[in-house]
C-alpha positions as CSV (number, residue, x, y, z in Angstrom):
1,X,127.9,118.1,159.1
2,X,127.4,119.0,155.4
3,X,129.7,121.2,153.5
4,X,128.1,124.7,153.2
5,X,129.1,124.8,149.5
6,X,127.1,121.6,148.9
7,X,124.1,123.0,150.8
8,X,124.3,126.2,148.7
9,X,124.4,124.1,145.5
10,X,121.4,122.1,146.6
11,X,119.5,125.2,147.5
12,X,120.4,126.8,144.1
13,X,119.3,123.7,142.3
14,X,116.1,123.5,144.3
15,X,115.3,127.1,143.3
16,X,116.0,126.3,139.6
17,X,113.7,123.3,139.8
18,X,111.0,125.4,141.5
19,X,111.2,127.9,138.6
20,X,111.1,125.1,136.0
21,X,108.1,123.5,137.8
22,X,106.2,126.8,137.6
23,X,107.0,127.1,133.9
24,X,105.9,123.5,133.3
25,X,102.7,124.0,135.3
26,X,101.9,127.0,133.2
27,X,102.7,125.2,130.0
28,X,100.6,122.2,131.1
29,X,97.7,124.6,131.8
30,X,98.1,126.1,128.3
31,X,98.3,122.7,126.7
32,X,95.2,121.5,128.5
33,X,93.3,124.8,127.6
34,X,94.3,124.3,123.9
35,X,93.2,120.7,123.9
36,X,89.9,121.7,125.4
37,X,89.5,124.3,122.7
38,X,90.3,121.7,120.0
39,X,87.7,119.3,121.5
40,X,85.1,122.1,121.3
41,X,86.2,122.9,117.7
42,X,86.0,119.3,116.7
43,X,82.4,119.0,118.2
44,X,81.4,122.2,116.3
45,X,82.9,120.9,113.1
46,X,81.2,117.6,113.5
47,X,77.8,119.3,114.0
48,X,78.3,121.6,111.1
49,X,79.4,118.6,108.9
50,X,76.2,116.7,109.9
51,X,74.1,119.8,109.2
52,X,75.7,120.3,105.7
53,X,75.2,116.6,104.9
54,X,71.5,116.9,105.9
55,X,71.2,120.1,103.8
56,X,72.8,118.4,100.8
57,X,70.6,115.4,101.2
58,X,67.5,117.6,101.3
59,X,68.7,119.6,98.4
60,X,69.2,116.5,96.4
61,X,72.2,116.4,94.2
62,X,75.7,116.7,95.8
63,X,77.7,119.9,95.7
64,X,81.4,120.0,94.8
65,X,84.0,122.7,94.0
66,X,85.3,123.0,90.5
67,X,87.9,125.6,89.8
68,X,87.0,127.4,93.0
69,X,83.3,127.5,92.2
70,X,80.5,125.6,93.9
71,X,78.8,123.3,91.4
72,X,75.8,121.0,92.0
73,X,76.3,117.6,90.4
74,X,73.4,116.2,88.4
75,X,72.5,112.7,89.5
76,X,71.8,110.0,86.9
77,X,68.1,109.0,86.6
78,X,67.7,105.8,88.7
79,X,65.2,104.2,90.9
80,X,64.9,106.2,94.1
81,X,66.5,109.3,92.7
82,X,63.8,112.1,92.8
83,X,63.5,114.9,90.3
84,X,63.6,117.2,93.3
85,X,67.3,116.3,93.6
86,X,68.0,118.0,90.4
87,X,69.3,121.6,90.3
88,X,66.5,124.1,89.6
89,X,67.6,124.8,86.1
90,X,67.3,121.1,85.2
91,X,63.9,120.9,86.8
92,X,62.8,123.8,84.6
93,X,64.0,122.0,81.5
94,X,62.0,118.9,82.5
95,X,58.9,120.9,83.2
96,X,59.2,122.7,79.8
97,X,59.6,119.4,77.9
98,X,56.6,117.9,79.8
99,X,54.4,120.9,79.0
100,X,55.1,120.7,75.3
101,X,52.5,119.0,73.1
102,X,55.0,116.4,71.8
103,X,58.7,116.0,71.2
104,X,60.6,119.3,71.3
105,X,63.7,120.6,69.7
106,X,66.5,122.3,71.7
107,X,65.5,125.7,70.2
108,X,61.9,125.2,71.5
109,X,63.1,124.3,75.0
110,X,65.3,127.4,75.0
111,X,62.3,129.6,74.0
112,X,60.2,128.0,76.7
113,X,62.9,128.9,79.2
114,X,63.2,132.4,77.9
115,X,66.7,132.0,76.6
116,X,68.0,134.1,73.7
117,X,67.8,131.4,71.0
118,X,69.5,133.5,68.4
119,X,72.8,132.9,70.3
120,X,74.0,129.4,69.5
121,X,76.1,129.1,72.6
122,X,72.9,129.5,74.8
123,X,71.4,126.4,73.3
124,X,74.4,124.1,73.1
125,X,74.4,123.3,76.9
126,X,70.8,122.3,76.7
127,X,71.4,119.6,74.1
128,X,72.7,116.9,76.4
129,X,72.0,118.2,79.9
130,X,69.3,115.7,80.9
131,X,69.6,113.2,78.1
132,X,73.1,112.3,79.2
133,X,71.8,111.6,82.7
134,X,68.7,109.7,81.5
135,X,66.2,112.4,82.6
136,X,65.1,113.0,79.0
137,X,65.0,110.8,75.9
138,X,66.7,112.2,72.8
139,X,65.0,110.8,69.8
140,X,66.8,110.0,66.5
141,X,65.5,113.2,65.0
142,X,67.2,115.2,67.8
143,X,64.0,116.2,69.6
144,X,63.5,115.4,73.3
145,X,60.7,113.8,75.3
146,X,60.3,113.3,79.0
147,X,60.8,109.9,80.3
148,X,57.8,108.4,82.2
């Protein structure tokens, strides 16, 4: 026959293990629930990323953050790169240059766009906006023409 003290210790240890088992079952349930939530979050994130990629592709030029601001990058002119991929402001500049009778100065472009041409700082950004990316041709006299 077994010693009653040993039986008591076995029963006490069994009770401890039962409590531990309940805790572990609860923890396992919580872990599985959180893993399921992460799987859902990952699927939602994936769908959103795909949607954003499609929207960016449809919008044309890529979007990045610079100093906490969203900025649309201007693509270089190249085969297969459509003007529709340019930000609206750049498209307006191209349209203004194309509508001109001939080569136009920066001041004329500014006037066509309705900018205050008396403020030098308003015109400076126009000077190289599209010529640097190949969308406009800057002639030796400083005037701009649209590329064919």
